[in-house]
FITOR-325525 format. One line per field, with one value per residue (C-alpha): residue number from 1; chain; x negated, y, z. Coordinates in pm, whole numbers, plus 50000, padded with zeros to 5 digits. Example, Ala and Ser with C-alpha at 12.3 -4.5 7.8 and 13.67 -1.06 7.14 Angstrom:
guvex <- (1,2)
tido <- (A,A)
c1 <- (48770,48633)
c2 <- (49550,49894)
c3 <- (50780,50714)
***
This chain:
guvex <- (1,2,3,4,5,6,7,8,9,10,11,12,13,14,15,16,17,18,19,20,21,22,23,24,25,26,27,28,29,30,31,32,33,34,35,36,37,38,39,40,41,42,43,44,45,46,47,48,49,50,51,52,53,54,55,56,57,58,59,60,61,62,63,64,65,66,67,68,69,70,71,72,73,74,75,76,77,78,79,80,81,82,83,84,85,86,87,88,89,90,91,92,93,94,95,96,97,98,99,100,101,102,103,104,105,106,107,108,109,110,111,112,113,114,115,116,117,118,119,120,121,122,123,124,125,126,127,128,129,130,131,132,133,134,135,136,137,138,139,140,141,142,143,144,145,146,147,148,149,150,151,152,153,154,155,156,157,158,159,160,161,162,163,164,165,166,167,168,169,170,171,172,173,174,175,176,177,178,179,180,181,182,183,184,185,186,187,188,189,190,191,192,193,194,195,196,197,198,199,200,201,202,203,204,205,206,207,208,209,210,211,212,213,214,215,216,217,218,219,220,221,222,223,224,225,226,227,228,229,230,231,232,233,234,235,236,237,238,239,240,241,242,243,244,245,246,247,248,249,250,251,252,253,254,255,256,257,258,259,260,261,262,263,264,265,266,267,268,269,270,271,272,273,274,275,276,277,278,279,280,281,282,283,284,285,286,287,288,289,290,291,292,293,294,295,296,297,298,299,300,301,302,303,304,305,306,307,308,309,310,311,312,313,314,315,316,317,318,319,320,321,322,323,324,325,326,327,328,329,330,331,332,333,334,335,336,337,338,339,340,341,342,343,344,345,346,347,348,349,350,351,352,353,354,355,356,357,358,359,360,361,362,363,364,365,366,367,368,369,370,371,372,373,374,375,376,377,378,379,380,381,382,383,384,385,386,387,388,389,390,391,392,393,394,395,396,397,398,399,400,401,402,403,404,405,406)
tido <- (A,A,A,A,A,A,A,A,A,A,A,A,A,A,A,A,A,A,A,A,A,A,A,A,A,A,A,A,A,A,A,A,A,A,A,A,A,A,A,A,A,A,A,A,A,A,A,A,A,A,A,A,A,A,A,A,A,A,A,A,A,A,A,A,A,A,A,A,A,A,A,A,A,A,A,A,A,A,A,A,A,A,A,A,A,A,A,A,A,A,A,A,A,A,A,A,A,A,A,A,A,A,A,A,A,A,A,A,A,A,A,A,A,A,A,A,A,A,A,A,A,A,A,A,A,A,A,A,A,A,A,A,A,A,A,A,A,A,A,A,A,A,A,A,A,A,A,A,A,A,A,A,A,A,A,A,A,A,A,A,A,A,A,A,A,A,A,A,A,A,A,A,A,A,A,A,A,A,A,A,A,A,A,A,A,A,A,A,A,A,A,A,A,A,A,A,A,A,A,A,A,A,A,A,A,A,A,A,A,A,A,A,A,A,A,A,A,A,A,A,A,A,A,A,A,A,A,A,A,A,A,A,A,A,A,A,A,A,A,A,A,A,A,A,A,A,A,A,A,A,A,A,A,A,A,A,A,A,A,A,A,A,A,A,A,A,A,A,A,A,A,A,A,A,A,A,A,A,A,A,A,A,A,A,A,A,A,A,A,A,A,A,A,A,A,A,A,A,A,A,A,A,A,A,A,A,A,A,A,A,A,A,A,A,A,A,A,A,A,A,A,A,A,A,A,A,A,A,A,A,A,A,A,A,A,A,A,A,A,A,A,A,A,A,A,A,A,A,A,A,A,A,A,A,A,A,A,A,A,A,A,A,A,A,A,A,A,A,A,A,A,A,A,A,A,A,A,A,A,A,A,A,A,A,A,A,A,A,A,A,A,A,A,A,A,A,A,A,A,A,A,A,A,A,A,A)
c1 <- (69422,69461,69512,69543,69654,69609,69826,70023,70348,70527,70877,71135,70973,71060,70719,70577,70258,70464,70697,70411,70242,70568,70583,70226,70239,70585,70440,70127,70334,70557,70243,70157,69916,69933,69985,69971,70038,69919,70116,70269,70581,70685,70849,70620,70853,71057,70843,71157,71244,71069,71056,71024,70675,70676,70881,70873,70993,70984,70732,70502,70397,70437,70247,70344,70116,70154,70100,70203,70487,70382,70468,70321,70390,70026,69689,69622,69954,69871,69519,69654,69903,69631,69383,69623,69728,69366,69274,69576,69471,69122,69262,69502,69227,69010,69257,69319,69135,68902,69072,68968,69066,69110,69302,69299,69486,69438,69693,69559,69225,68994,69192,68962,68658,68815,68907,68553,68401,68649,68574,68199,68205,68428,68265,68575,68611,68724,68951,68990,69318,69290,69614,69442,69075,68957,68785,68777,69149,69120,68831,69023,69327,69121,69197,68824,68534,68246,67924,68082,68009,68360,68332,67991,68108,68421,68222,67985,68283,68429,68104,68070,68415,68329,67990,68122,68423,68398,68679,68803,69144,69207,69513,69371,69046,69012,68997,68750,68524,68529,68413,68147,68002,67939,67698,67939,67896,68147,68197,68363,68632,68962,69215,69570,69836,70120,70429,70792,71037,71200,71468,71576,71532,71724,71969,72282,72580,72810,72546,72485,72854,72884,72572,72663,73018,72912,72673,72896,72678,72948,72918,72566,72239,72036,71659,71518,71195,71199,70928,70657,70653,70282,70026,69878,70198,70254,70613,70582,70623,70945,71078,71025,71191,71491,71504,71505,71775,71997,72251,72300,72575,72530,72180,72105,71763,71759,71471,71483,71230,71015,70660,70481,70613,70976,71062,70901,71133,71438,71324,71276,71634,71768,71553,71660,72021,71982,72309,72151,71910,71997,71758,71814,71603,71458,71737,71760,71580,71911,72047,71734,71864,72174,71976,71719,71986,72172,71902,71912,71548,71281,70981,70630,70389,70018,69784,69492,69207,69362,69301,69150,69224,69599,69829,70197,70340,70699,70649,70682,71032,71125,71012,71206,71536,71440,71481,71360,71045,70875,70517,70366,69993,69645,69537,69391,69530,69691,70031,69946,69826,70157,70350,70156,70222,70600,70692,70935,71081,71211,71229,70911,70758,70452,70331,70052,70098,70215,70377,70726,70870,70741,70899,71229,71212,71148,71445,71673,71544,71590,71931,72032,71895,72093,72419,72587,72470,72614,72446,72497,72302,71924,71675,71377,71028,70686,70721,70344,70395,70662,70625,70645,70345,70120,70182,70054,69733,69671,69752,69520,69244,69279,69291,69004,68709,68472,68611,68652,68303,68129)
c2 <- (50151,49780,49730,49418,49426,49152,49127,48856,49055,49245,49319,49203,49131,49385,49399,49751,49684,49526,49826,50077,49871,49864,50245,50278,50034,50154,50502,50376,50170,50470,50668,50417,50186,49811,49667,49306,49205,48870,48784,48493,48306,48282,48559,48690,48637,48343,48079,47894,48176,48131,48389,48320,48234,48517,48829,49163,49439,49807,49721,49543,49184,48989,48661,48471,48190,47883,47888,47642,47742,47612,47942,48137,47918,47801,47932,47629,47685,48046,47950,47682,47923,48186,47936,47790,48137,48250,47938,47988,48350,48245,47994,48249,48511,48269,48285,48658,48898,49175,49461,49824,49849,49591,49695,49466,49520,49335,49055,48797,48928,48768,48889,49192,48963,48784,49116,49249,48939,48943,49310,49250,48949,49122,49465,49638,49922,49806,49991,49854,49981,49904,49861,49693,49626,49267,49073,49361,49326,48950,49003,49270,49042,48747,48534,48520,48487,48732,48573,48252,48125,48215,48570,48628,48487,48701,49012,48946,48907,49234,49424,49278,49418,49758,49783,49679,49909,50217,50366,50281,50414,50426,50540,50769,50925,50668,50394,50602,50625,50246,50201,50469,50279,49991,50217,50272,50593,50858,50980,50649,50688,50872,50918,50880,50779,50549,50749,50747,50587,50911,50762,50495,50668,50973,51033,50838,50915,50667,50394,50466,50422,50099,49944,50032,49908,49578,49505,49626,49928,50197,50423,50297,50487,50266,50227,50058,49883,49811,49632,49373,49210,49138,49096,49422,49592,49439,49483,49368,49721,49793,49443,49498,49839,49673,49421,49695,49887,49581,49727,50042,49946,50264,50168,49897,49781,49672,49476,49453,49275,48967,48850,48609,48772,48803,48464,48576,48877,48660,48414,48700,48814,48460,48372,48687,48686,49041,49147,49487,49337,49267,49097,49115,49004,49244,49440,49492,49802,49930,49938,50078,50435,50324,50083,50344,50614,50387,50441,50725,50666,50490,50309,50303,50066,50000,49782,49946,49788,49858,50229,50253,49888,49898,50183,50164,50328,50299,50643,50813,50678,50775,51132,51123,51074,51322,51069,51108,50908,50722,50601,50330,50293,50440,50800,50942,50768,50879,50824,51040,51313,51303,51310,51622,51779,51730,51741,52030,51980,51637,51490,51289,51095,50880,50629,50379,50005,49891,50225,50076,50342,50621,50454,50426,50792,50894,50686,50844,51198,51173,51012,51305,51563,51408,51358,51655,51569,51215,51119,51450,51537,51537,51739,51550,51649,51554,51650,51611,51236,51199,50985,51295,51442,51138,50905,51161,51194,50820,50809,51104,50929,50612,50804,51041,51037,51048,50716,50541,50639,50556)
c3 <- (61279,61359,61733,61949,62311,62572,62882,63058,63055,62783,62656,62758,63095,63366,63539,63553,63353,63074,63065,63047,62778,62581,62598,62471,62180,62070,62035,61859,61613,61545,61458,61186,61365,61312,61661,61781,62141,62276,62588,62779,62680,63044,63243,63516,63809,63681,63513,63405,63166,62829,62550,62173,62041,61787,61745,61567,61799,61703,61434,61684,61627,61953,61983,62296,62402,62619,62994,63260,63489,63829,63996,64287,64589,64612,64496,64277,64100,64019,63914,63679,63524,63478,63334,63078,62969,62928,62730,62506,62449,62346,62098,61951,61914,61717,61431,61428,61196,61306,61492,61504,61869,62146,62458,62761,63085,63413,63429,63481,63613,63351,63049,63022,63001,62704,62544,62589,62427,62139,62071,62090,61856,61599,61619,61758,62004,62347,62591,62944,63093,63464,63656,63951,64013,64047,64196,64444,64514,64565,64810,65001,65022,65146,64842,64766,65011,64959,64837,64709,64359,64245,64383,64221,63887,63881,63972,63681,63448,63578,63528,63177,63092,63240,63069,62729,62732,62516,62724,63074,63175,63551,63743,64013,64132,64412,64148,63948,64255,64296,63937,63956,64251,64008,63810,63521,63321,63425,63067,62978,63245,63197,63478,63345,63599,63492,63404,63505,63263,63150,62921,63169,63504,63621,63899,63806,64030,63855,63859,64227,64304,64103,64256,64614,64572,64412,64703,64988,65061,65060,65362,65440,65460,65223,65273,64961,64875,64501,64303,64355,64699,64728,65008,64876,64995,65343,65460,65824,65961,65775,65849,66221,66190,66024,66308,66572,66384,66340,66579,66368,66126,65924,65801,65542,65425,65062,64907,64527,64306,64333,64388,64616,64938,64833,64984,65313,65326,65269,65537,65784,65729,65777,66078,66264,66133,66005,65846,65774,65517,65153,64908,64532,64232,63975,63810,63431,63302,63162,63519,63683,63713,63901,64120,64225,64266,64509,64772,65023,65117,64910,65053,64910,65085,65040,65244,65422,65218,64878,64818,64472,64400,64343,64248,64352,64042,64168,64322,63982,63919,64275,64207,63882,64065,64338,64616,64975,65028,65313,65273,65492,65440,65476,65435,65224,64917,64594,64760,65064,64827,64638,64968,65066,64725,64723,65092,65123,64777,64878,65231,65289,65574,65629,65885,65923,65937,66279,66365,66382,66612,66388,66084,66270,66366,66004,65890,66151,66086,65709,65759,65977,65732,65447,65634,65469,65116,65091,64766,64588,64274,64311,64115,63971,64077,63946,63580,63549,63598,63331,63022,62803,62987,63029,62735,62478,62684,62662,62290,62225,62420,62211,61883,61959,61722,62017,62140,61806,61690,62019)
***
């Protein structure tokens, strides 16, 4: 089967959607499919980093197209980067032969619209793999105003993608509900969560020791937020908790990753002279196990309006290393359901946004409960969210006769 995939990020970028896409297409190529990925030349979180225009990796043809690198400091900059990438994709697709299957993800938001049109014009099957739901997310975040021309146009593009998809893959049942409310047939929707990175993520005692030593974290109780720092994952509550705990020299708050709000976190630490806060960029995938294992408590954060719109998939790697977990966000959500499922097997806590004192209490309680363990071996939980469990389900969905003949 000839397959083309459209997404802004791909190998060697470290963004989660690019990593999950790399897992999928590597498996599809290994099964004998002819796979082409059209992606951006620029790294997602560092527009100065440029990848080669073409590359063969694990038997996959990677075609990287031009996009401007204005960055994320202003809306017009992001819009320009998105627009140039989308235009470059359209131009590249004009010269590509017919595909049996077109897969589009959700970065940038209109890439699925291009994928749907390309599949329709060439008579291909179209799979819409939704990592976040737009323009709904943009409306919830306040980036778009309801009822405006831009909002109505983007909603029409979204519904075109959904209607023309032979298969829609969503990450949780909250996201499924959002799509069903748009009058999309339920039989087209499959719920397949994103998986943990089994080969790269496991509890790594040596990596933990190296990471903590290199960043002066020895002897500290480390509270870590790792991943995309986005308005969809507001960090004000944990930042204020860090400020109130500044006098406790045994606790360190570590923020690892990037995104549009990463600079805000760094400014907060500087403005309040918080020696208990450390900010680091995305770490290489090869070092991810040691980085995640260095934490004594991991944070998962989701904004109140974003249930069913975004899906913080970092939780699956956290479960993989068996780490204690603190969730800040609304209930119910797919995260609160996972907390309920695994509380007791690993130390868990949850609080709503603004509940700074409750967050502090959870941090102190979990610190106290772990005082005798001191980073000892942890047992992974959540095998049902592993790559070995979920990737075959997605591959089987894409290879099914029911889908390909629909």
